[in-house]
C-alpha positions as CSV (number, residue, x, y, z in Angstrom):
1,M,-308.6,-10.3,96.8
2,N,-310.9,-12.9,98.1
3,L,-313.2,-12.7,101.1
4,E,-311.0,-14.7,103.3
5,T,-307.8,-12.6,102.5
6,R,-309.5,-9.4,103.3
7,C,-310.9,-10.6,106.7
8,E,-307.4,-11.8,107.5
9,A,-306.2,-8.5,106.6
10,I,-308.4,-6.4,108.8
11,E,-308.5,-9.0,111.8
12,S,-304.7,-9.0,111.9
13,C,-304.4,-5.3,111.8
14,Y,-306.9,-5.0,114.5
15,E,-304.9,-7.5,116.6
16,F,-301.8,-5.7,116.2
17,M,-303.3,-2.4,117.1
18,L,-304.5,-3.9,120.3
19,A,-300.8,-4.7,121.1
20,Y,-299.6,-1.2,119.7
21,A,-302.1,0.4,122.1
22,A,-300.6,-1.1,125.2
23,Q,-297.2,0.1,124.3
24,G,-297.6,4.0,125.3
25,L,-295.8,5.2,122.1
26,P,-295.9,8.8,121.6
27,D,-295.8,8.5,118.0
28,D,-294.7,5.8,115.4
29,A,-291.6,7.4,114.4
30,G,-288.4,5.3,114.8
31,S,-289.9,2.0,116.1
32,P,-290.3,-1.2,114.2
33,A,-294.0,-1.4,115.7
34,G,-294.6,2.0,114.4
35,S,-293.7,1.3,110.8
36,Q,-295.7,-2.3,111.1
37,V,-298.6,-0.3,112.2
38,R,-299.0,1.8,109.5
39,E,-298.3,-1.0,107.1
40,L,-300.9,-2.9,108.5
41,L,-303.3,-0.1,108.3
42,V,-302.8,0.4,104.7
43,R,-303.3,-3.5,104.1
44,A,-306.5,-3.2,106.1
45,T,-307.7,-0.1,104.1
46,A,-306.9,-1.9,101.0
47,A,-309.1,-4.9,102.3
48,L,-312.1,-2.7,103.1
49,T,-312.0,-1.2,99.6
50,G,-314.5,-3.8,97.3
51,L,-315.3,-5.9,100.7
52,G,-319.0,-6.0,100.0
53,E,-318.3,-7.3,96.2
54,A,-316.1,-9.8,97.8
55,F,-318.8,-11.2,100.0
56,A,-321.0,-11.0,96.7
57,A,-318.8,-13.1,95.1
58,T,-318.7,-15.8,98.1
59,V,-322.5,-15.7,98.0
60,R,-322.5,-16.5,94.3
61,D,-319.5,-18.7,94.2
62,E,-320.8,-21.1,96.9
63,A,-324.5,-20.8,96.2
64,L,-325.4,-19.9,99.6
65,Q,-329.2,-19.8,100.4
66,P,-331.3,-18.1,100.9
67,A,-329.1,-15.8,98.4
68,E,-331.4,-12.8,99.2
69,R,-330.7,-12.7,103.0
70,Y,-327.1,-12.6,102.5
71,Y,-327.0,-10.0,99.7
72,A,-329.3,-8.1,102.3
73,F,-326.5,-7.9,104.7
74,I,-324.2,-6.6,102.0
75,D,-325.5,-3.0,102.7
76,V,-324.7,-3.4,106.3
77,L,-321.2,-4.8,105.5
78,E,-320.4,-2.1,103.1
79,R,-322.0,0.9,105.3
80,D,-319.8,-0.5,108.3
81,A,-316.8,-1.0,105.9
82,R,-316.9,2.7,104.6
83,S,-317.1,4.1,108.3
84,A,-314.3,1.9,109.7
85,L,-312.2,2.7,106.5
86,A,-312.7,6.8,107.0
87,A,-311.6,6.3,110.5
88,M,-308.7,4.3,109.5
89,D,-307.7,6.7,106.8
90,L,-307.8,9.5,109.3
91,V,-305.3,8.0,111.3
92,L,-303.2,7.4,108.3
93,A,-303.4,11.0,107.4
94,Q,-301.3,11.8,110.9
95,P,-297.8,12.6,111.0
96,G,-297.4,10.4,114.0
97,I,-299.6,7.5,115.2
98,S,-299.4,7.5,119.0
99,S,-300.6,4.4,121.1
100,Q,-303.6,6.6,122.3
101,V,-304.6,7.3,118.9
102,I,-304.7,3.5,117.9
103,D,-306.3,2.9,121.3
104,N,-309.1,5.5,120.4
105,L,-309.4,3.7,116.8
106,N,-309.6,0.3,118.4
107,A,-312.5,1.8,120.5
108,S,-314.2,3.3,117.8
109,I,-318.0,1.8,117.2
110,H,-317.2,2.1,113.3
111,L,-314.5,-0.4,113.7
112,R,-316.1,-2.5,116.5
113,A,-319.4,-2.9,114.1
114,L,-316.9,-3.9,111.2
115,L,-315.4,-6.6,113.3
116,T,-318.5,-8.0,114.5
117,D,-319.8,-8.2,110.8
118,L,-316.9,-10.1,109.7
119,F,-317.0,-12.5,112.9
120,L,-320.6,-13.2,112.0
121,L,-320.0,-13.9,108.3
122,D,-317.0,-15.9,109.4
123,E,-319.1,-18.1,111.8
124,I,-322.0,-18.4,109.3
125,L,-319.6,-19.3,106.2
126,K,-317.9,-22.0,108.6
127,L,-321.3,-23.7,109.1
128,Q,-322.7,-23.2,105.5
129,R,-319.4,-24.9,104.4
130,I,-319.6,-27.7,106.8
131,R,-323.1,-28.5,105.9
132,A,-322.2,-28.2,102.1
133,Q,-319.3,-30.9,102.9
134,S,-321.7,-33.2,104.7
135,A,-324.1,-33.3,102.0
136,T,-321.8,-33.9,99.4
137,S,-320.5,-37.0,101.5
138,I,-323.8,-38.7,101.9
């Protein structure tokens, strides 16, 4: 799974969780939204596993410079991914996932740190790709 696919899975899960939290459901049993929240959480946790490696591959494949600055950020990304993964796994281990539990997960500093990392990377990679395209079209 490449970096973009992983980011999409994580961001889609978060966006759905925002809507799920607003529904006031006591648990995820018997509702389409409940089964979807579990499914998206499972996809997001799979995307978190190996996220640092996927970023490193992007740095190599796109020859991003200065490479050492990008590689230094991998430690931050992996730490935040591990923390968010632990929180998501804890939620998935529950027999019922209420809207309130999801609301608390959404508010978790661990998930917010990860999302901020991903938003930062997304913007930086967009700019780098635009610059690379501009350089090749000259």
